[in-house]
C-alpha positions as CSV (number, residue, x, y, z in Angstrom):
1,M,111.0,112.0,98.7
2,N,110.6,109.8,95.9
3,I,107.5,107.9,94.6
4,T,108.4,106.3,91.8
5,P,111.8,107.3,89.7
6,D,110.4,110.1,87.9
7,I,107.4,111.1,91.0
8,K,108.8,113.0,93.8
9,Y,106.7,114.0,96.8
10,I,107.2,117.9,97.6
11,G,103.9,117.8,100.1
12,V,104.3,119.9,103.3
13,D,103.3,118.5,107.1
14,D,101.6,121.3,109.1
15,P,101.5,119.3,112.6
16,N,100.3,122.6,114.9
17,Q,97.0,122.4,111.7
18,H,94.6,121.4,114.7
19,L,91.4,122.9,113.5
20,F,90.9,121.6,109.6
21,E,88.4,123.2,108.0
22,N,87.5,125.7,110.9
23,Q,85.4,122.5,112.3
24,Y,87.6,119.6,112.3
25,H,89.8,118.6,115.1
26,T,93.3,116.8,113.6
27,P,94.7,116.5,116.5
28,E,98.2,115.0,114.4
29,G,97.9,117.7,112.2
30,M,97.3,118.0,108.3
31,C,99.5,116.7,105.5
32,Y,99.3,118.8,101.8
33,N,100.2,116.7,99.3
34,S,102.0,117.8,96.2
35,Y,103.9,115.9,93.5
36,V,106.7,116.7,90.5
37,I,107.1,114.3,87.3
38,L,109.9,114.4,85.8
39,D,110.1,113.9,82.2
40,E,111.5,115.7,79.1
41,K,108.7,117.8,80.1
42,V,108.2,118.4,83.8
43,A,104.8,118.7,85.7
44,V,103.9,120.0,89.4
45,M,100.7,118.5,90.5
46,D,98.8,121.2,93.0
47,T,100.7,123.5,95.2
48,S,100.4,123.8,99.1
49,D,98.2,125.6,101.8
50,R,99.2,129.0,102.1
51,Q,100.7,128.3,105.8
52,T,102.4,126.0,104.8
53,M,103.7,128.0,101.0
54,E,107.4,128.7,101.8
55,Q,108.0,125.1,103.3
56,W,106.5,124.1,99.8
57,K,108.3,125.8,97.3
58,Q,111.3,124.7,99.0
59,H,110.3,121.4,98.4
60,L,109.7,122.2,94.7
61,A,113.1,123.5,93.9
62,E,115.0,120.9,95.9
63,A,112.8,118.6,93.2
64,L,113.2,121.0,90.1
65,D,117.0,120.9,91.1
66,G,117.2,124.0,88.2
67,R,114.8,122.9,86.3
68,K,112.0,125.2,85.6
69,P,108.3,123.3,85.5
70,D,106.6,123.5,82.8
71,Y,102.7,122.6,83.5
72,L,100.7,123.2,86.5
73,I,98.1,120.5,87.0
74,V,95.6,122.3,89.3
75,H,93.2,119.1,90.4
76,H,91.2,121.0,92.9
77,L,90.5,125.2,93.6
78,E,90.2,125.0,97.1
79,P,92.8,126.8,99.3
80,D,94.4,124.1,100.8
81,H,95.6,122.6,97.4
82,A,95.6,126.0,95.5
83,S,96.9,128.6,97.2
84,G,100.2,128.8,95.6
85,I,98.9,129.0,92.2
86,G,99.7,133.2,91.9
87,E,103.4,132.8,93.4
88,V,104.6,129.5,91.3
89,C,103.4,131.6,88.2
90,S,104.8,134.4,88.9
91,L,107.9,132.4,89.7
92,Y,107.7,130.1,86.4
93,P,106.0,133.2,83.8
94,E,106.6,130.4,81.1
95,M,104.3,127.2,82.9
96,Q,101.3,126.5,81.2
97,V,98.2,126.0,84.1
98,V,96.3,122.6,83.6
99,C,92.9,122.6,84.7
100,S,89.5,121.3,84.3
101,A,87.3,123.8,82.2
102,K,85.4,124.7,85.3
103,A,88.7,125.5,87.4
104,K,89.5,127.9,84.5
105,Q,86.6,129.9,85.0
106,M,86.4,129.6,88.8
107,M,90.4,130.6,89.3
108,P,89.9,134.3,89.2
109,Q,88.4,134.5,91.5
110,Y,91.5,133.5,93.9
111,F,93.7,134.7,91.9
112,E,93.9,138.2,89.9
113,N,96.9,139.0,88.2
114,C,97.9,135.4,87.1
115,D,97.0,135.7,83.4
116,I,94.6,132.7,83.4
117,E,92.6,133.5,80.5
118,V,96.2,133.2,78.0
119,R,98.2,130.3,80.4
120,A,95.4,127.9,81.6
121,L,94.8,125.2,79.7
122,A,91.6,123.8,80.0
123,V,91.2,120.0,79.8
124,K,88.5,117.6,79.5
125,E,87.2,114.4,80.1
126,G,89.7,111.6,78.2
127,D,92.3,114.5,76.9
128,T,95.9,113.7,77.2
129,L,99.1,115.7,78.0
130,S,102.2,113.9,76.8
131,L,105.3,114.8,79.1
132,G,107.8,112.6,76.8
133,R,107.8,109.2,78.7
134,H,104.6,109.8,80.5
135,T,101.7,110.6,79.1
136,L,98.9,111.9,81.9
137,H,95.4,110.9,81.0
138,F,93.0,113.5,82.4
139,V,90.0,112.0,84.4
140,M,86.9,114.9,85.5
141,A,85.4,113.8,88.5
142,P,83.0,116.9,89.3
143,M,81.6,117.0,93.1
144,V,83.9,115.5,94.5
145,H,83.8,117.1,96.6
146,W,83.7,120.7,94.5
147,P,82.7,121.3,90.9
148,E,86.2,121.8,89.3
149,V,87.8,118.5,90.3
150,M,89.6,116.3,88.0
151,A,91.7,113.7,88.5
152,T,94.9,112.5,86.2
153,Y,96.2,109.2,85.0
154,D,99.7,108.3,84.3
155,D,99.8,105.7,82.1
156,V,103.9,105.0,82.8
157,D,103.7,104.7,87.1
158,K,100.2,103.3,86.5
159,A,100.0,106.5,89.2
160,L,96.1,108.3,89.7
161,F,96.5,111.3,91.2
162,S,92.8,111.5,93.2
163,A,92.6,114.6,94.3
164,D,90.5,114.6,97.8
165,G,89.7,111.1,96.9
166,F,91.2,109.1,99.4
167,G,92.4,111.5,101.4
168,K,92.2,111.0,105.3
169,F,93.5,113.8,108.2
170,G,97.0,113.7,109.8
171,V,100.2,114.1,108.7
172,Y,101.8,112.5,106.1
173,T,104.2,110.4,108.0
174,A,101.7,109.6,110.3
175,D,100.8,105.5,112.0
176,E,99.3,103.7,109.2
177,D,97.9,101.3,111.1
178,D,94.4,101.9,110.9
179,W,94.2,104.3,108.1
180,A,90.6,103.7,108.0
181,R,89.7,105.2,110.9
182,E,90.6,108.9,109.5
183,A,89.7,108.2,106.3
184,R,87.0,107.4,107.1
185,R,85.9,110.2,109.3
186,Y,87.6,112.6,106.4
187,Y,85.5,111.0,103.8
188,F,82.0,111.4,105.0
189,N,82.5,114.7,106.3
190,I,84.8,116.1,103.6
191,C,82.9,113.4,100.5
192,G,79.5,112.1,101.9
193,K,77.5,114.1,100.6
194,Y,78.2,113.4,97.7
195,G,78.3,109.4,97.2
196,T,76.7,109.2,93.7
197,P,79.8,111.4,92.1
198,V,82.5,109.3,93.8
199,S,80.6,106.0,93.1
200,T,81.4,107.6,89.3
201,L,84.6,108.3,89.7
202,L,85.0,104.9,91.2
203,K,83.8,103.4,87.8
204,K,86.5,105.2,85.5
205,A,89.2,104.6,87.6
206,A,88.3,100.1,87.7
207,A,89.2,100.6,83.9
208,L,92.7,101.8,84.3
209,D,95.3,99.8,85.6
210,I,96.3,101.4,88.6
211,Q,98.7,100.6,91.0
212,R,99.1,103.3,93.0
213,I,96.6,106.2,94.6
214,L,98.4,109.7,95.2
215,P,95.4,111.5,96.9
216,L,95.9,115.1,98.3
217,H,95.8,114.2,102.0
218,G,97.0,111.4,103.4
219,P,99.7,108.5,102.5
220,V,100.2,107.1,99.3
221,L,98.2,104.0,98.5
222,E,99.3,101.0,96.8
223,G,99.4,97.1,97.2
224,E,97.1,95.6,99.6
225,K,96.4,99.1,101.6
226,M,95.4,100.7,97.5
227,A,92.5,97.1,97.3
228,E,91.2,98.0,101.0
229,A,91.0,101.5,100.5
230,L,88.9,100.6,97.2
231,R,86.8,98.5,98.9
232,L,86.0,101.0,101.6
233,Y,85.2,103.8,98.8
234,T,83.0,101.6,97.5
235,T,81.1,100.6,100.0
236,W,80.8,103.7,101.7
237,S,79.7,105.9,98.2
238,A,76.7,103.5,97.5
239,Y,76.2,104.4,101.6
240,D,76.2,100.7,101.9
241,V,76.4,99.2,105.8
242,E,80.3,98.9,106.2
243,T,80.2,97.2,110.3
244,E,77.0,95.3,111.5
245,G,76.1,97.0,114.4
246,V,74.3,99.6,116.6
247,L,75.5,102.8,117.1
248,V,74.3,104.6,120.4
249,V,74.5,108.1,120.4
250,H,73.6,110.3,123.2
251,A,73.0,113.9,124.5
252,S,72.6,114.0,128.1
253,I,72.6,117.4,130.3
254,H,73.0,116.4,133.6
255,G,74.2,112.9,133.1
256,N,71.3,110.6,133.4
257,T,70.1,110.2,129.8
258,A,74.3,108.7,129.4
259,V,73.9,106.7,132.3
260,A,71.0,105.1,130.2
261,A,72.8,104.7,127.2
262,E,75.4,102.5,128.8
263,R,72.4,100.7,129.9
264,M,71.3,100.2,126.4
265,A,74.3,99.2,125.2
266,E,74.7,96.4,127.7
267,I,71.1,95.4,127.0
268,L,72.5,95.1,123.1
269,K,75.1,93.1,123.8
270,A,73.0,90.9,126.1
271,K,70.7,90.5,123.2
272,G,73.6,89.1,120.4
273,C,74.7,92.6,119.1
274,S,78.9,92.7,119.1
275,N,79.4,95.5,117.8
276,V,78.3,98.2,119.4
277,S,79.6,101.9,119.8
278,V,78.6,104.5,122.4
279,V,79.3,108.5,121.2
280,D,78.6,110.7,123.7
281,L,77.8,113.9,121.9
282,C,78.4,116.1,124.5
283,R,82.6,114.8,125.1
284,G,83.0,113.3,121.7
285,D,83.7,114.6,117.9
286,L,80.9,115.7,116.2
287,A,83.1,114.3,112.4
288,E,83.8,111.2,114.5
289,A,80.1,110.1,115.9
290,V,79.0,111.4,111.9
291,S,81.5,108.7,110.7
292,E,80.2,105.7,112.9
293,A,76.6,106.9,111.8
294,F,77.5,106.3,108.5
295,R,79.4,103.2,109.0
296,Y,76.9,100.7,111.3
297,S,73.5,99.4,110.0
298,R,71.3,101.2,113.0
299,M,71.1,103.6,115.3
300,I,69.5,104.2,118.9
301,C,69.7,108.4,119.4
302,M,69.3,109.5,123.0
303,A,68.4,112.6,124.0
304,S,67.4,114.6,126.7
305,S,65.0,117.5,126.4
306,Y,65.6,121.0,126.1
307,D,63.9,124.2,125.3
308,A,60.9,122.5,124.1
309,G,62.6,120.5,121.7
310,V,66.2,118.8,122.3
311,F,69.1,119.2,123.5
312,P,71.4,121.3,120.8
313,P,74.5,118.4,121.0
314,M,71.9,115.6,119.6
315,Y,70.4,118.1,117.2
316,D,73.9,119.5,115.8
317,F,74.6,115.9,114.9
318,L,71.4,115.1,113.1
319,H,71.6,118.2,111.4
320,H,75.4,117.1,110.2
321,L,73.6,113.4,109.1
322,E,71.0,115.1,107.3
323,I,73.5,117.5,105.0
324,K,76.0,114.5,104.5
325,T,72.7,112.0,103.3
326,Y,72.0,109.9,105.6
327,Q,70.2,107.2,104.6
328,R,69.1,103.4,104.5
329,R,69.2,102.8,108.5
330,R,67.3,101.6,111.4
331,V,67.2,104.3,114.2
332,G,65.2,104.1,117.1
333,L,64.7,107.3,119.8
334,V,64.9,107.7,123.2
335,E,63.9,111.0,125.0
336,N,64.3,111.9,128.7
337,G,62.1,114.9,130.2
338,S,61.2,115.9,133.8
339,W,57.9,117.9,133.0
340,A,57.4,117.5,129.2
341,P,59.7,115.5,127.0
342,S,59.9,117.2,123.7
343,A,63.0,115.6,122.5
344,A,61.0,112.9,120.3
345,K,59.3,114.9,118.4
346,T,62.4,117.2,117.4
347,M,64.3,113.8,116.5
348,R,61.4,112.2,114.4
349,P,60.7,114.7,112.2
350,M,64.9,115.3,111.2
351,L,65.4,112.0,110.8
352,E,62.0,110.8,109.0
353,G,63.2,113.9,106.0
354,M,66.0,111.2,105.5
355,K,66.1,108.6,103.1
356,Q,64.7,105.2,103.8
357,V,65.5,105.6,107.3
358,E,62.8,103.9,109.7
359,I,62.0,105.1,112.9
360,V,61.1,102.2,115.0
361,E,59.0,101.7,117.8
362,P,58.9,102.1,120.3
363,V,59.8,105.4,121.2
364,V,61.2,105.1,125.1
365,T,60.2,108.1,127.4
366,L,62.8,108.2,130.2
367,R,61.7,111.2,133.4
368,G,64.5,111.9,135.1
369,R,66.4,109.2,136.2
370,M,66.5,106.2,134.8
371,K,64.6,103.5,136.9
372,D,64.2,100.0,137.1
373,A,60.2,100.3,135.4
374,D,62.2,101.8,132.4
375,V,64.4,98.9,132.0
376,A,61.7,96.9,129.8
377,Q,60.9,99.5,127.7
378,L,65.0,99.6,126.6
379,E,64.8,96.2,126.3
380,A,61.4,96.3,123.8
381,L,63.4,99.2,121.7
382,A,66.6,97.0,121.2
383,E,64.9,94.2,120.6
384,A,62.8,95.9,117.4
385,V,66.3,98.0,116.4
386,L,67.9,94.5,116.4
């Protein structure tokens, strides 16, 4: 598949990969992107995941059409992109591996017999590599989202090979009408902790004449889609609000807290909040809930009490927000407990430990089933959150 006359796509779809990194649900599967630049010299841009290596090698051979690669550019050492380094080095013993200095240092952790010390060319910020007509410019991107990551800019096709940046869940051939949903879920769960490094990469990218972005997951971005992706990444990496509205998340043991959450959503809408999202942490996708939390400006957490603490699905959710550096939001709390309500005393310190997260009053306590007398408290909380 040609991206441009000189850049060929040799990535692989894995429609059977339904649990990416053994934790993120990918019902449509996953793609592992790789590219070849054909010039006087040939550069292969990354390899593939272990499960898809045979198909990737076939794609590589078809793209090369009898030629041999001069360079393998390694943007990211994570195994879903780099599992083939050892094998492709064996296939092409004269090929040079181009990577960041940190990647060169880390590579022996994964590949013992590649003679990396001799074969690897470590590049730094601003270094270039001529392929003939094409000159590759190397842009360091540490902690997007590993310390060895770099991006590459091709000044002829004005293409940015962005590593995990601008990636998304799903196969390469997926319907892209709603790129943002799976890209958002991918960003906040994979890169979300590293907003500052992502912002740094965006500033570097802004100085380049980029016409297309070629990520390691998801589609090539061009035109209006690329502009929208850049806009969203600017918002996401700054932890700014994408959508003014309220996320209502609930963790309910027997369904009573869930009923109260739906009533809370009705109250918010009645008070003029047009964007209200309700997420069931017990049945929904945790990664989706995390991305929704970052998307909206405000959140209400509603949970059953459990073993003198909070029901575990809510604890897991808040723990994930904590490690992904959730910040700069207003949050309301609703707890439910039949004899010793305890959910709020667990939720509050978790949220207060996050940067600039404001817990609004009142904290609402339900006992068992929501009653008519409880509605006034829910309305007061809704008013305070809004």
